[in-house]
PLY file of the C-alpha trace (Angstrom):
ply
format ascii 1.0
element vertex 261
property float x
property float y
property float z
element edge 260
property int vertex1
property int vertex2
end_header
0.00 0.00 0.00
1.16 3.50 -0.91
0.45 6.51 1.29
-1.61 9.52 0.18
-0.54 10.47 -3.36
-0.28 14.27 -3.43
-0.75 16.06 -6.74
1.05 15.70 -10.05
4.48 15.25 -8.49
3.09 12.37 -6.47
1.57 10.79 -9.56
4.90 11.17 -11.38
6.63 9.58 -8.40
4.32 6.56 -8.52
4.87 6.19 -12.28
8.64 6.27 -11.74
8.94 4.12 -8.61
6.12 1.57 -8.74
7.52 -0.64 -11.55
10.75 -1.05 -9.55
8.86 -1.74 -6.34
6.72 -4.34 -8.08
9.84 -6.01 -9.45
11.34 -6.14 -5.94
8.30 -7.20 -3.90
6.17 -9.02 -6.53
2.88 -7.95 -4.88
-0.43 -9.57 -5.74
-2.29 -6.36 -4.97
-1.28 -2.68 -4.97
-3.48 -0.21 -3.05
-3.02 3.56 -2.76
-4.84 6.36 -0.98
-6.11 8.76 -3.66
-7.85 11.58 -1.78
-5.12 14.10 -2.70
-4.57 12.84 -6.23
-5.78 15.83 -8.28
-3.57 18.83 -7.40
-3.61 17.98 -3.73
-7.35 17.62 -3.12
-9.88 15.27 -4.64
-9.85 12.90 -7.58
-10.65 12.92 -11.28
-11.23 10.05 -13.65
-8.11 11.09 -15.57
-5.83 11.03 -12.51
-7.22 7.70 -11.34
-6.65 6.21 -14.77
-3.09 7.59 -14.78
-2.38 5.70 -11.55
-4.07 2.55 -12.80
-1.84 2.70 -15.88
1.15 3.04 -13.51
0.18 -0.20 -11.77
-2.16 0.68 -8.86
-4.97 -1.87 -8.58
-7.28 -0.25 -6.03
-7.80 3.09 -4.28
-8.97 4.16 -0.86
-9.65 7.78 0.06
-10.73 10.13 2.85
-12.49 13.39 3.66
-10.82 15.33 0.80
-12.33 13.04 -1.84
-15.29 15.44 -2.11
-13.21 18.19 -3.73
-13.93 18.33 -7.50
-17.45 17.40 -6.41
-19.12 17.15 -9.80
-16.54 14.67 -11.01
-16.39 12.63 -7.81
-20.18 12.35 -7.74
-20.02 10.87 -11.23
-17.19 8.50 -10.31
-18.79 7.26 -7.10
-22.29 7.23 -8.56
-21.32 5.04 -11.49
-19.27 2.82 -9.15
-17.18 1.39 -11.99
-13.68 2.51 -11.00
-11.76 0.65 -8.26
-12.15 3.27 -5.54
-14.05 3.48 -2.26
-14.86 6.35 0.10
-14.95 6.02 3.90
-17.70 3.63 5.00
-18.76 5.61 8.08
-20.23 8.54 6.18
-24.04 8.67 6.49
-25.85 5.83 4.69
-27.20 7.84 1.73
-23.81 9.25 0.64
-22.76 8.23 -2.88
-20.24 5.43 -3.34
-19.21 2.29 -1.52
-17.20 2.17 1.70
-15.99 -1.39 1.19
-15.53 -3.75 -1.73
-14.34 -7.27 -2.43
-11.42 -7.47 -4.85
-10.67 -10.79 -6.51
-6.96 -11.57 -6.60
-6.64 -14.79 -8.57
-8.68 -17.36 -6.64
-8.68 -15.24 -3.48
-11.23 -12.71 -2.24
-9.86 -9.64 -0.48
-12.19 -7.30 1.39
-10.96 -3.69 1.44
-12.57 -1.28 3.91
-12.11 2.50 4.20
-12.89 4.29 7.48
-12.63 7.84 8.84
-11.48 8.58 12.35
-13.59 10.99 14.40
-11.07 12.79 16.63
-10.15 16.35 15.49
-12.54 16.34 12.50
-15.35 18.88 12.20
-17.68 16.36 10.56
-19.80 14.03 12.66
-18.85 10.65 11.25
-20.44 7.43 12.41
-18.35 5.39 14.83
-15.58 3.61 12.85
-15.39 0.81 15.45
-19.09 -0.01 15.17
-19.06 0.43 11.39
-16.21 -2.04 10.91
-17.93 -4.51 13.23
-21.09 -4.14 11.14
-19.17 -4.71 7.89
-17.44 -7.84 9.23
-20.83 -9.18 10.31
-22.12 -8.58 6.77
-19.35 -10.79 5.36
-19.29 -13.43 8.10
-20.42 -16.21 5.73
-18.00 -15.19 2.96
-14.68 -17.01 2.57
-12.24 -14.09 2.67
-8.51 -14.51 2.22
-7.73 -11.05 3.58
-9.43 -8.03 5.15
-7.49 -4.80 4.67
-8.55 -1.57 6.38
-7.46 1.99 5.56
-8.12 4.06 8.69
-7.99 7.69 7.56
-7.54 9.58 10.81
-5.70 12.33 12.69
-5.26 11.04 16.23
-2.59 8.44 16.91
-4.59 7.20 19.91
-7.57 6.37 17.69
-5.32 4.81 15.03
-3.64 2.64 17.67
-6.85 1.55 19.37
-8.94 0.36 16.42
-6.46 -2.25 15.11
-5.99 -3.64 18.60
-9.75 -3.91 19.08
-9.97 -5.90 15.83
-6.70 -7.83 16.27
-7.11 -11.27 14.71
-10.37 -10.27 13.01
-8.80 -8.31 10.13
-5.56 -8.88 8.25
-4.18 -5.35 8.32
-5.01 -1.82 9.43
-3.02 0.86 7.60
-3.36 4.42 8.87
-3.43 7.31 6.42
-4.15 11.07 6.35
-1.29 12.76 8.25
1.25 12.35 5.39
3.92 11.54 8.00
5.12 7.94 8.00
5.39 6.39 11.45
8.00 3.81 12.49
5.71 1.52 14.49
4.94 -1.12 11.88
4.23 -4.43 13.61
2.17 -7.58 13.65
-0.11 -7.53 16.67
-0.52 -10.43 19.09
-3.34 -12.17 17.20
-1.97 -11.62 13.68
-3.14 -8.21 12.43
-0.53 -6.10 10.63
-0.57 -2.46 11.68
1.08 0.92 11.14
-0.18 4.23 12.53
0.42 6.06 9.25
1.74 4.84 5.91
2.94 8.35 4.96
2.64 10.07 1.59
3.84 10.09 -1.99
4.66 13.74 -2.62
7.17 16.59 -2.59
9.85 15.82 -0.02
10.98 19.36 0.88
7.50 20.53 1.73
4.84 20.77 4.39
2.92 17.52 3.90
3.40 17.79 0.13
2.60 21.52 -0.13
5.15 24.20 -1.09
6.71 25.66 2.07
6.60 29.41 1.28
2.85 29.93 1.56
2.53 27.48 4.45
5.14 29.36 6.47
3.52 32.69 5.53
0.24 31.35 6.86
1.86 30.42 10.17
3.62 33.79 10.43
0.75 36.07 9.33
-2.29 33.96 10.26
-3.88 34.88 6.91
-5.25 32.42 4.33
-2.74 31.35 1.68
-3.15 29.24 -1.42
-1.70 25.74 -1.28
0.80 25.38 -4.10
2.13 21.98 -5.13
5.21 22.04 -7.42
5.21 19.49 -10.23
8.95 18.74 -10.19
11.59 17.95 -7.60
12.37 15.16 -5.15
9.34 12.96 -4.52
9.27 10.78 -1.43
7.62 7.41 -1.82
6.13 6.10 1.43
4.34 2.80 1.72
4.19 -0.61 3.32
4.57 -4.14 2.07
2.65 -6.88 3.87
2.33 -10.61 3.45
-1.00 -12.17 4.40
-1.55 -15.92 4.65
-4.76 -16.61 2.69
-5.76 -19.69 4.67
-5.83 -17.82 7.98
-6.24 -14.27 6.60
-3.59 -13.19 9.11
-0.38 -11.29 8.43
3.07 -12.85 8.58
5.11 -9.78 7.62
4.95 -6.01 7.41
7.77 -3.84 6.08
7.97 -0.08 5.64
8.86 1.34 2.21
10.60 4.71 2.02
12.60 6.03 -0.92
13.11 9.18 -2.99
12.87 9.66 -6.75
13.59 12.71 -8.88
10.76 13.75 -11.18
0 1
1 2
2 3
3 4
4 5
5 6
6 7
7 8
8 9
9 10
10 11
11 12
12 13
13 14
14 15
15 16
16 17
17 18
18 19
19 20
20 21
21 22
22 23
23 24
24 25
25 26
26 27
27 28
28 29
29 30
30 31
31 32
32 33
33 34
34 35
35 36
36 37
37 38
38 39
39 40
40 41
41 42
42 43
43 44
44 45
45 46
46 47
47 48
48 49
49 50
50 51
51 52
52 53
53 54
54 55
55 56
56 57
57 58
58 59
59 60
60 61
61 62
62 63
63 64
64 65
65 66
66 67
67 68
68 69
69 70
70 71
71 72
72 73
73 74
74 75
75 76
76 77
77 78
78 79
79 80
80 81
81 82
82 83
83 84
84 85
85 86
86 87
87 88
88 89
89 90
90 91
91 92
92 93
93 94
94 95
95 96
96 97
97 98
98 99
99 100
100 101
101 102
102 103
103 104
104 105
105 106
106 107
107 108
108 109
109 110
110 111
111 112
112 113
113 114
114 115
115 116
116 117
117 118
118 119
119 120
120 121
121 122
122 123
123 124
124 125
125 126
126 127
127 128
128 129
129 130
130 131
131 132
132 133
133 134
134 135
135 136
136 137
137 138
138 139
139 140
140 141
141 142
142 143
143 144
144 145
145 146
146 147
147 148
148 149
149 150
150 151
151 152
152 153
153 154
154 155
155 156
156 157
157 158
158 159
159 160
160 161
161 162
162 163
163 164
164 165
165 166
166 167
167 168
168 169
169 170
170 171
171 172
172 173
173 174
174 175
175 176
176 177
177 178
178 179
179 180
180 181
181 182
182 183
183 184
184 185
185 186
186 187
187 188
188 189
189 190
190 191
191 192
192 193
193 194
194 195
195 196
196 197
197 198
198 199
199 200
200 201
201 202
202 203
203 204
204 205
205 206
206 207
207 208
208 209
209 210
210 211
211 212
212 213
213 214
214 215
215 216
216 217
217 218
218 219
219 220
220 221
221 222
222 223
223 224
224 225
225 226
226 227
227 228
228 229
229 230
230 231
231 232
232 233
233 234
234 235
235 236
236 237
237 238
238 239
239 240
240 241
241 242
242 243
243 244
244 245
245 246
246 247
247 248
248 249
249 250
250 251
251 252
252 253
253 254
254 255
255 256
256 257
257 258
258 259
259 260
């Protein structure tokens, strides 16, 4: 799984790095968080297709997916592209919050959730929502259950995987764009990392050009977020191995490298 892909430089970074990563790790499934795909906020069909052409199989997202609203409504409404939005939005919101992906003879359930701490929106409880989703699939033979927990608070991102330890294969945190160094396999076999990180401009503030961000901190006035298209792109991600017979993880490894684009 790749962390949040931020803007054009992030997309270029994926195009440059992913073929080499696939050659090294030989993954059966490549997932990426796409909520910042189109110039830092939101998605478009064109940018999703660009990443699919680069080798990404499936996309999760987060609260920023609703930028470019007309296009995202079309994408989620048609439900044809391999992307999900967080499952704990209210029930009538467009799109799916979980999907089964067939990987050869195996069925992999991918779930997207939003955390609730430090967000202005009133999301449904991610703990109860995941429990509800697992109950929905209790009679399905699943080889893996992979969860993207898109959240701010490290406490929330540490608690949910431990609550579901042994019931899901992996919980990968996203959203903060800062990769954490706590990757581990929990006691009952769930792979976990607080945050996968990002794919975006390295010398930046979370993928955004520093000048306007610093000006915002100094002056406390709104500034436009600028995302350069060239430079050093950091590639953050994780590689996990999941045993299909038990649907539990046997390995998790952080990925972190730089490419010039």
